[in-house]
SEFIMI-679507 format. One record per residue (C-alpha): residue in three letters; x, y, z. Coordinates in steps of 0.02 Angstrom, whole numbers, plus 32768, in hexadecimal, padded with zeros to 4 digits. Example, Ala and Ser with C-alpha at 12.3 -4.5 7.8 and 13.67 -1.06 7.14 Angstrom:
<sites>
ALA82677F1F8186
SER82AC7FCB8165
</sites>
This chain:
<sites>
METABC17E5C4B2C
ALAAB1C7E9D4B72
ASPAAC37E4E4C05
LEUAA327DDA4BE2
LYSA98C7E2D4C08
ASNA90F7DBC4BB0
PROA8C57D434C32
ASNA8A47CBE4BAF
ILEA9597CBD4B75
ILEA9957CB74C29
LYSA9247C214C4B
ALAA95F7BCC4BAA
LYSAA137BE54BE0
GLYA9ED7B944C88
PHEA99C7AFE4C34
LEUAA317AED4BBF
PHEAAA37AE34C57
LEUAA2F7A5E4C9F
ALAAA3379FC4BFB
LEUAAF17A054BF8
ALAAAFB79C74CAC
ILEAA8379374C8E
GLYAAD279084BE7
SERAB85790A4C26
GLYAB5378AC4CC4
ALAAAF878284C5E
LEUAB8E78144BEA
ALAAC0278014C80
VALAB9477774CC7
VALAB80771C4C21
GLUAC38772C4BF3
ASPAC8977004C99
ARGAC0B769D4D02
LYSAC7276B04DA0
TRPABE776DF4E17
VALAC5A77164EA3
GLUACA877994E31
VALABFC77D04DF3
ILEABC077E74EA6
LEUAC5D78474ED7
ILEAC4D78B94E40
ALAAB9578D74E69
ILEABC279044F1C
ALAAC4C79794EDF
ILEABD579D24E68
TRPAB4C79E04EEA
SERABBF7A224F71
GLYAC107A9C4EF9
ALAAB667AE04EC8
ARGAB347AF14F7F
PHEABD77B4B4FA6
TYRABB87BC44F17
TYRAB077BE24F59
PHEAB4F7BFF5006
LEUABCE7C7D4FC5
PHEAB587CE64F5F
TYRAAAF7CD44FB3
VALAAC47CA7506A
LEUAB557D1C508C
GLUAAFF7DAD5032
LYSAA537D93507F
TYRAA7F7D605130
VALAB327D945157
ASPAB547E3950FF
PROAAC97E7E508F
ASNAB387F11505C
GLNABB57EA35002
LYSAB8D7E734F50
TYRAC117E0B4EF9
ALAAC2B7DFF4E3D
GLYAC7C7D544E4D
VALACE87CE34EB7
LEUAD887D454E94
THRAD367DE94EC5
METACF87D9B4F65
LEUADA57D584F8F
GLNADF27E034F6F
GLUAD757E544FE6
LEUAD977DD1506B
LEUAE537DED505C
LYSAE3B7EA9506A
ALAADD17E915106
LYSAE5A7E2A515A
LYSAEDA7EB55140
</sites>
């Protein structure tokens, strides 16, 4: 599969992810109505997104600009190699 290069398609893909997140979150609230669980799930999603941002933006820009990771598994492999 080729990489996306069209900016409009990339933006549309981002908005589809947003629509999925909002839709699934709304369905979870309507279906369950246990606000403690909703808040905990929201915190888990937010902190997971922040951790992902930390891994692939903060570490690359501020810690080691020479390292570019293709994903979480690649990053973990590099970290394990560095420890040896």
